[in-house]
C-alpha positions in Angstrom: 0.0 0.0 0.0 0.9 3.6 -0.3 0.9 5.8 2.8 1.1 9.5 3.0 2.3 11.4 6.2 1.1 14.9 6.7 3.3 16.4 9.3 6.7 14.8 9.5 7.5 15.8 13.1 8.3 13.4 15.9 5.2 11.3 15.5 4.7 11.4 11.7 8.5 11.2 11.1 9.0 8.2 13.3 6.1 6.1 12.2 6.4 7.0 8.6 10.1 6.2 8.7 9.5 2.8 10.3 6.9 2.0 7.6 9.2 3.1 4.8 12.1 1.1 6.3 9.8 -2.0 6.2 9.1 -1.6 2.5 5.9 0.4 2.5 5.8 3.3 -0.1 5.6 6.4 2.0 5.5 10.0 1.0 6.0 12.9 3.6 4.3 16.2 3.4 6.7 18.6 5.5 7.9 22.2 5.3 10.7 24.6 6.1 14.2 23.5 7.2 12.9 20.1 8.2 11.9 19.5 4.6 15.0 20.9 3.1 17.2 18.6 5.4 15.1 15.5 4.5 15.5 16.2 0.8 19.2 16.8 1.1 20.3 14.1 3.6 17.3 11.8 4.1 15.1 11.3 7.1 17.2 10.3 10.1 15.3 8.4 12.8 16.9 8.0 16.2 15.7 5.4 18.8 17.2 4.0 22.0 17.9 0.8 20.1 19.4 2.2 16.8 19.6 5.1 14.4 19.0 4.9 10.6 18.6 7.2 7.7 16.3 6.8 4.8 15.9 8.4 1.5 12.2 9.2 1.3 9.8 11.2 -1.0 9.0 14.5 0.7 7.4 17.8 -0.4 5.4 20.7 0.8 3.0 20.1 -2.1 0.6 17.1 -1.4 0.0 17.0 -5.2 3.6 15.8 -5.6 3.0 12.9 -3.3 -0.3 11.9 -5.0 -3.1 9.7 -4.1 -2.5 7.3 -1.2 -4.4 4.3 0.3 -3.9 5.7 3.8 -2.7 9.1 5.3 -1.2 9.4 8.7 -2.3 13.0 9.8 0.3 14.2 12.4 0.2 17.9 12.4 0.0 20.0 15.6 -3.7 20.4 16.6 -3.6 24.1 16.0 -2.9 23.4 12.2 -5.6 20.8 11.8 -8.0 22.9 9.7 -5.4 24.5 7.6 -3.7 21.0 6.8 -6.9 19.2 6.3 -7.9 21.7 3.5 -4.8 20.5 1.5 -5.6 16.8 1.7 -7.5 16.4 -1.5 -4.6 15.4 -3.8 -3.8 12.6 -1.4 -7.2 11.0 -1.5 -8.8 8.2 -3.4 -12.5 7.2 -2.9 -11.7 4.9 0.0 -8.5 6.6 1.5 -8.3 6.4 5.2 -7.0 9.7 7.0 -5.9 8.5 10.4 -5.5 11.3 12.9 -2.6 10.7 15.2 -2.9 14.0 17.1 -3.4 15.2 20.5 -6.9 16.2 21.5 -10.5 15.1 21.2 -12.0 17.2 18.4 -9.4 16.7 15.5 -11.5 14.1 13.7 -14.6 16.4 13.4 -12.4 19.2 12.0 -10.9 16.9 9.3 -14.3 15.5 8.5 -15.7 19.0 7.9 -13.0 19.4 5.2 -12.9 16.0 3.4 -16.0 14.2 4.5 -16.4 11.8 7.4 -16.2 8.8 5.2 -12.4 9.3 5.0 -11.7 9.9 8.6 -10.4 7.2 11.0 -9.7 8.0 14.7 -6.4 7.3 16.1 -4.2 7.6 19.2 -0.5 7.4 19.4 1.4 6.6 22.6 4.9 7.7 22.0 7.5 10.2 23.2 9.0 11.6 20.1 10.1 14.9 18.7 12.2 16.7 16.1 15.9 16.6 17.3 17.0 18.9 14.4 16.2 19.5 10.8 15.7 16.2 9.2 16.0 14.3 12.4 13.3 12.7 14.5 13.9 11.0 17.8 11.9 8.5 19.8 12.6 8.5 23.6 11.7 5.5 25.7 10.3 2.1 24.6 6.6 2.9 24.0 5.5 3.2 20.3 1.8 2.2 20.3 -1.1 3.0 18.0 -4.8 2.4 18.6 -7.1 3.3 15.7 -10.4 2.5 14.3 -13.3 3.6 12.2 -15.5 6.3 13.8 -18.6 4.1 13.6 -16.9 1.2 15.3 -17.0 -1.1 12.2 -14.1 -3.2 10.9 -12.9 -2.4 7.4 -10.5 -3.8 4.7 -8.6 -0.5 4.8 -8.2 -0.7 8.5 -6.9 -4.3 8.2 -4.6 -3.4 5.6 -3.0 -0.5 7.5 -2.8 -2.7 10.6 -0.8 -5.3 8.7 1.6 -2.6 7.5 2.1 -1.2 11.0 2.8 -4.6 12.3 5.2 -5.6 9.5 7.2 -2.5 10.5 7.4 -3.5 14.1 4.9 -1.0 15.3 2.6 -2.1 18.2 -0.7 -1.3 16.5 -4.2 -2.4 17.4 -7.7 -1.9 15.9 -10.4 -0.7 18.3 -14.3 -0.6 17.8 -14.5 2.3 20.4 -12.0 4.9 19.2 -14.0 7.8 20.9 -13.3 6.2 24.4 -9.7 5.7 23.5 -9.3 9.3 22.5 -10.8 10.5 25.8 -8.7 8.0 27.8 -5.5 9.4 26.2 -6.8 12.9 26.7 -7.0 12.3 30.5 -3.4 11.2 30.7 -2.1 13.9 28.3 -3.8 16.9 30.1 -2.2 15.8 33.3 1.3 14.9 31.9 1.6 17.8 29.6 0.3 20.4 31.8 2.4 19.5 34.9 5.6 18.8 33.1 5.4 22.1 31.2 4.3 24.2 34.3 7.1 22.7 36.6 9.8 22.0 33.9 10.3 18.7 35.7 9.9 15.2 34.3 7.0 13.1 35.4 8.9 10.7 37.7 10.0 13.6 39.8 6.5 15.0 40.0 5.1 11.6 41.1 7.6 11.3 43.8 6.1 14.4 45.6 2.7 13.8 47.2 1.3 17.2 46.5 2.2 17.1 42.7 1.2 13.4 42.5 -2.2 14.4 43.9 -2.6 17.2 41.3 -1.8 14.8 38.6 -4.6 12.5 39.8 -7.0 15.5 40.2 -6.4 16.5 36.5 -7.0 13.1 35.3 -10.3 13.0 37.3 -11.4 16.3 35.9 -11.0 14.9 32.3 -13.0 11.8 33.3 -15.7 14.0 34.7 -16.1 15.9 31.4 -15.9 12.7 29.4 -18.8 11.3 31.3 -20.8 14.4 30.5 -20.0 13.9 26.9 -21.3 10.3 26.9 -17.9 8.6 27.4 -17.4 6.5 30.5 -13.7 6.0 31.4 -14.5 4.1 34.6 -13.7 4.7 38.2 -10.3 3.1 37.8 -9.0 5.6 35.3 -7.1 7.8 37.8 -5.2 4.9 39.2 -4.5 3.5 35.8 -3.1 6.8 34.4 -1.0 7.3 37.6 0.5 3.8 37.2 1.1 4.3 33.6 2.9 7.5 34.2 5.0 5.9 37.0 6.1 3.3 34.3 7.5 5.8 31.9 11.2 6.1 31.4 12.9 8.4 34.1 13.3 11.9 32.8 10.2 11.7 30.6 8.6 15.0 29.6 5.8 15.9 27.2 5.7 17.5 23.8 4.0 20.5 25.4 7.1 20.9 27.6 9.4 20.6 24.7 7.5 23.2 22.7 7.4 25.5 25.7 11.2 25.4 26.3 11.9 25.6 22.6 9.8 28.7 22.1 7.3 27.0 19.8 3.6 27.5 19.6 1.7 25.4 22.3 -1.1 22.9 22.0 -2.6 24.5 25.1 -5.9 25.5 23.6 -6.5 22.0 22.1 -5.8 20.4 25.5 -6.6 22.4 28.6 -8.5 25.0 26.8 -10.8 22.5 25.0 -11.5 20.7 28.3 -12.4 24.0 30.0 -14.8 24.8 27.2 -16.5 21.5 27.2 -16.8 21.7 31.0 -18.4 25.1 30.8 -21.0 23.8 28.4 -22.0 21.1 30.9 -21.8 23.4 33.8 -18.8 21.6 35.4 -15.8 22.9 37.3 -12.3 21.9 36.5 -10.2 23.9 38.8 -6.8 22.2 38.5 -6.9 22.3 34.8 -8.0 26.0 35.0 -5.0 26.9 37.1 -2.5 25.1 34.9 -4.0 26.8 31.8 -3.7 30.2 33.5 -0.1 29.4 34.3 0.9 28.4 30.8 -1.3 31.0 28.9 1.1 34.0 29.4 3.9 32.1 27.8 1.8 31.5 24.8 0.7 35.1 24.6 4.3 36.3 25.0 5.5 33.9 22.2 2.8 35.2 19.9 3.6 38.9 20.7 7.3 38.1 20.0 
């Protein structure tokens, strides 16, 4: 099959690189210095196990990549609508566009641009980032993808992509309840991202302190509360599950929000904590821990935009 990758950052660059290395035809849509470096030197993928470099097709024009059987949509959440508007040259009638983004509203934004029949929900569990122009790096051992049709059905295109992922050594699974998966990840991500960014400390150090550990748990619980109001039940055990999962991460683990903050890049703050606050307000719910974290990070985003 042929796979397009829109957004060749840490997530898209890593998964696309693994697919290409395993023999799948992959075309990357990228931009700026990252694109120039990929064209000149190839895409370099760094992992704790090994590093490798691949010569891959890459362009800032989706038409140069052409129609694909599947598209991994991996842009930052604040670029979703702009990037989705450029997808048409990558599409066949049955092309699956799999969002591997942060947040719970990307799928509906993509569907508004290209039609819901193309959109497949997805959640990636990985710590990966751009280490330099043309270089993506995975930190830690986790590289897991859960994805599925929005209506919960099983499809040939889902099975084909699953086979490609697994042939590339990626821990991928199909799910018939992707909405619950997205909210489950959202609960973990809001807590991890918010607290590592606010404190500039890795998650293992935060969990060792009772007060910050409690704050992590409170933030997970706030997402679960809003999810329930949205019709998604995460279960009473979700707080313990996410705390345990965070404790099992590699020592020194941060979040992409933290990396963007310290690098002076735009933050996904609005798509994470801002979106949770808006949905909570619609249901008349209070999310005080999330509100405080948002208030502490928002000035950094305003200052970056002003600069």
